[in-house]
C-alpha positions, 0 to 999 in steps of 0.5 A: 682110948679111954676118956672121962670128963667131970664137967658137962660143958667139956668133951673130947673129940678124936679123929684121924687115928693112924698106926704106921710101921716105921719101916717106910710103909705108909699103910695104916694098920687101923681100919676106919681111922677117920671114922667116916665109915661110922662106928660099926667098922673097925671100932669097939666102944664100951661104957662104964655107965648105961646113962651115957655112952660116947659115940661116933658123930658127924660134927663141925668139931671134928678134924677139918670142921667136917665129917665124923669123929669119936666124941665123949661128952659123958659125965661124971669121971666115974663114967669112963668111955672106951674105944678100941681096935685090935691090929696085927703087929710084927715083933721088932718093928716100931710103930708110930701112933698118931691121932688128932685130939681136941677138948671141946667146951669152955673154961678151965676145969679139973677132972678131964682125962684122955689116955691112949693105951697100947697092949700086946 
């Protein structure tokens, strides 16, 4: 995931990340997809600026209004934040990627962006 926000009152919350093979399996290939084990388990986080870094937080803004989730409230948009995880995949198998996402803050503003990238 990569995210940026141009407006200080706006931020991103990501929770409940799953990658599941479309072969009838229910096993999530993502470790700590609900972030409940904190940032040191399964995830790598990077920042394009040392002034602010996104983090995994405990907040009522997370899924279910409880627990932990990934949060980016760093501005400006040049301060991209990244959170990533590698996993093993099988060639020819289709995977379903899902996640819960909410943009926090009030009002309408340009310059907020969240992208999900999958690389092989």
